[in-house]
ZAMARGU-4260 file (C-alpha; in steps of 0.2 Angstrom, whole numbers, plus 5000, padded with zeros to 4 digits):
<rodrens>
0) 5510/5488/5668 | 5497/5477/5677 | 5500/5488/5692 | 5496/5504/5683 | 5480/5497/5675
5) 5474/5490/5692 | 5477/5508/5700 | 5469/5517/5686 | 5453/5505/5686 | 5453/5508/5706
10) 5454/5527/5703 | 5440/5527/5690 | 5429/5516/5702 | 5432/5528/5717 | 5428/5543/5706
15) 5412/5535/5700 | 5406/5531/5718 | 5411/5548/5723 | 5399/5555/5709 | 5385/5544/5715
20) 5388/5549/5731 | 5387/5568/5727 | 5371/5564/5717 | 5363/5556/5731 | 5368/5570/5743
25) 5363/5582/5731 | 5346/5573/5729 | 5344/5573/5747 | 5348/5591/5750 | 5339/5600/5737
30) 5326/5587/5732 | 5317/5585/5715 | 5303/5598/5717 | 5304/5613/5728 | 5312/5614/5744
35) 5325/5603/5752 | 5318/5586/5758 | 5321/5589/5776 | 5310/5605/5774 | 5297/5597/5761
40) 5294/5583/5773 | 5287/5595/5786 | 5278/5606/5773 | 5270/5590/5765 | 5263/5585/5781
45) 5255/5601/5784 | 5259/5601/5803 | 5274/5607/5812 | 5277/5596/5827 | 5287/5606/5841
50) 5294/5598/5856 | 5291/5608/5872 | 5293/5605/5891 | 5278/5600/5900 | 5280/5612/5914
55) 5278/5631/5912 | 5292/5642/5910 | 5284/5660/5908 | 5288/5670/5899 | 5294/5657/5887
60) 5279/5646/5886 | 5264/5643/5898 | 5246/5636/5899 | 5241/5643/5916 | 5228/5655/5908
65) 5220/5640/5899 | 5229/5644/5883 | 5246/5640/5879 | 5256/5658/5877 | 5273/5664/5877
70) 5288/5670/5867 | 5293/5652/5861 | 5274/5648/5856 | 5273/5663/5845 | 5290/5659/5838
75) 5284/5643/5833 | 5268/5649/5825 | 5277/5661/5816 | 5290/5649/5808 | 5275/5638/5803
80) 5265/5653/5795 | 5282/5658/5785 | 5284/5641/5779 | 5265/5641/5775 | 5262/5626/5786
85) 5243/5627/5793 | 5245/5618/5809 | 5257/5617/5824 | 5257/5603/5837 | 5266/5605/5854
90) 5272/5588/5860 | 5273/5592/5879 | 5277/5573/5884 | 5294/5578/5891 | 5296/5580/5910
95) 5315/5587/5906 | 5324/5598/5895 | 5336/5583/5890 | 5319/5573/5885 | 5313/5587/5875
100) 5330/5587/5864 | 5329/5567/5864 | 5311/5569/5856 | 5320/5578/5842 | 5334/5567/5840
105) 5322/5552/5838 | 5312/5563/5825 | 5296/5563/5836 | 5297/5582/5834 | 5303/5593/5820
110) 5311/5604/5831 | 5312/5610/5849 | 5308/5627/5854 | 5307/5627/5872 | 5319/5637/5881
115) 5332/5625/5877 | 5351/5628/5880 | 5366/5622/5870 | 5377/5609/5879 | 5391/5598/5872
120) 5381/5582/5876 | 5366/5588/5867 | 5376/5593/5853 | 5381/5576/5849 | 5362/5570/5847
125) 5354/5586/5837 | 5359/5602/5828 | 5356/5619/5835 | 5352/5635/5827 | 5360/5651/5832
130) 5352/5657/5848 | 5336/5667/5847 | 5340/5674/5866 | 5356/5675/5876 | 5354/5676/5895
135) 5367/5681/5908 | 5372/5668/5918 | 5375/5671/5938 | 5375/5664/5954 | 5363/5665/5968
140) 5372/5663/5985 | 5367/5662/6003 | 5372/5678/6011 | 5375/5670/6028 | 5385/5656/6019
145) 5396/5669/6010 | 5400/5678/6026 | 5404/5663/6036 | 5417/5656/6023 | 5423/5674/6017
150) 5417/5673/6000 | 5419/5689/5991 | 5415/5696/5973 | 5434/5693/5969 | 5436/5675/5976
155) 5419/5670/5971 | 5421/5656/5958 | 5436/5647/5968 | 5429/5650/5985 | 5411/5642/5981
160) 5420/5627/5974 | 5422/5616/5991 | 5415/5600/5996 | 5404/5608/6010 | 5395/5618/5998
165) 5376/5612/5993 | 5370/5617/5975 | 5354/5612/5966 | 5351/5610/5948 | 5335/5605/5938
170) 5336/5586/5934 | 5339/5585/5915 | 5342/5602/5914 | 5358/5612/5906 | 5365/5618/5921
175) 5366/5601/5930 | 5380/5599/5916 | 5387/5617/5918 | 5388/5617/5938 | 5398/5601/5937
180) 5410/5608/5925 | 5410/5625/5935 | 5410/5618/5952 | 5416/5600/5952 | 5419/5599/5971
185) 5402/5604/5976 | 5387/5593/5983 | 5375/5594/5969 | 5356/5591/5972 | 5345/5587/5957
190) 5328/5595/5959 | 5313/5588/5949 | 5308/5605/5943 | 5312/5624/5944 | 5299/5627/5959
195) 5307/5613/5969 | 5325/5624/5967 | 5314/5638/5973 | 5307/5628/5988 | 5326/5622/5993
200) 5330/5641/5993 | 5316/5646/6004 | 5318/5632/6016 | 5337/5636/6016 | 5342/5619/6012
205) 5355/5624/5998 | 5369/5637/5998 | 5368/5643/5980 | 5361/5640/5962 | 5372/5642/5947
210) 5360/5646/5933 | 5356/5661/5922 | 5345/5677/5925 | 5328/5668/5921 | 5328/5657/5937
215) 5337/5671/5947 | 5324/5684/5942 | 5309/5674/5943 | 5314/5669/5960 | 5314/5686/5966
220) 5298/5691/5958 | 5290/5676/5965 | 5298/5678/5982 | 5304/5696/5984 | 5306/5694/6003
225) 5320/5682/5999 | 5331/5696/5994 | 5338/5699/6012 | 5344/5680/6012 | 5352/5678/5994
230) 5362/5688/5983 | 5363/5688/5965 | 5380/5689/5957 | 5380/5688/5938 | 5396/5683/5929
235) 5404/5695/5914 | 5406/5687/5898 | 5396/5672/5902 | 5379/5669/5893 | 5367/5654/5891
240) 5362/5653/5873 | 5344/5648/5870 | 5341/5640/5853 | 5331/5629/5841 | 5336/5611/5842
245) 5332/5600/5826 | 5336/5584/5820 | 5354/5578/5817 | 5352/5577/5798 | 5341/5593/5795
250) 5355/5605/5789 | 5345/5613/5776 | 5331/5616/5790 | 5345/5623/5801 | 5351/5636/5787
255) 5334/5641/5784 | 5330/5645/5803 | 5346/5654/5804 | 5342/5665/5790 | 5324/5667/5797
260) 5331/5672/5815 | 5343/5684/5806 | 5329/5692/5796 | 5318/5694/5812 | 5332/5706/5819
265) 5323/5706/5835 | 5334/5709/5850 | 5326/5699/5863 | 5329/5705/5882 | 5323/5694/5896
270) 5314/5709/5906 | 5303/5714/5890 | 5298/5696/5889 | 5292/5695/5907 | 5283/5711/5906
275) 5275/5706/5889 | 5269/5688/5894 | 5268/5687/5913 | 5254/5695/5924 | 5259/5706/5938
280) 5251/5694/5950 | 5265/5683/5954 | 5259/5667/5964 | 5269/5658/5977 | 5272/5640/5978
285) 5255/5638/5988 | 5246/5648/5974 | 5244/5664/5985 | 5250/5682/5979 | 5266/5684/5989
290) 5268/5701/5995 | 5286/5708/6000 | 5290/5711/6019 | 5304/5722/6016 | 5305/5740/6019
295) 5308/5753/6005 | 5325/5754/6013 | 5328/5735/6011 | 5321/5735/5994 | 5334/5748/5989
300) 5348/5739/5998 | 5344/5723/5990 | 5344/5731/5972 | 5361/5737/5975 | 5368/5721/5980
305) 5366/5714/5962 | 5385/5713/5959 | 5395/5708/5944 | 5411/5698/5942 | 5423/5693/5929
310) 5424/5674/5923
</rodrens>
């Protein structure tokens, strides 16, 4: 009998504690007045703090004109407006995308809207919304290296995974992790920035880059003459998901943002963003307007070499 009473008391005690926990969780999620606490704390401050990389990544964000503009900038302002938050502060103290995510995980920003990719490592530190843009992934490979090593469309992924192949990825960027996963055998150089990757390509210091269409297309927009040296190959059924990162306990904010993105019903294509936010005068690494050295026939040939391969 004593054992029965003991287990009955234990059951009642556990049920009582679970009830308190549920009450505390309910209070945390929904608050006592108005919106959930993780949303209300931002509204009460009257300022939405958005983490953003310090470098420019047009068409997502850039202040080269003296004013911060871009798709991510507009998205941040529209989110604030929808939540009736009068001010937006952009925290641009991060020199890597990993650090942008870190700012959010340490509650130094309410969210990161900064051309941020989802990765397994980052997912351990923050929450992510559904992607607001999906970019095709691809490989920019040296034509001469591909020819010397019999690398073709069919054997691309296996043939490029070799120890004498040199790749580059941005330090603290998602494709450092992605490249290691897809091409574990290659020599990977970590470049300080996207522009350093471009310079390595122009100087013929690397054989290939695994990234998405943003890096590949902007490279050719800035350096159209390089099309005779490098071939872009886009992978089918492979995408980079660009999403908003939020603090690890902001579940209600995540759900609100997902609903917000659903209601926008905006199909975002990279080419459209580039045309909208970036001027036609593309400058090279020295700040000069770069003109193509290709003849019309070479331009036509380079366009036809944009191949697709299954992944």
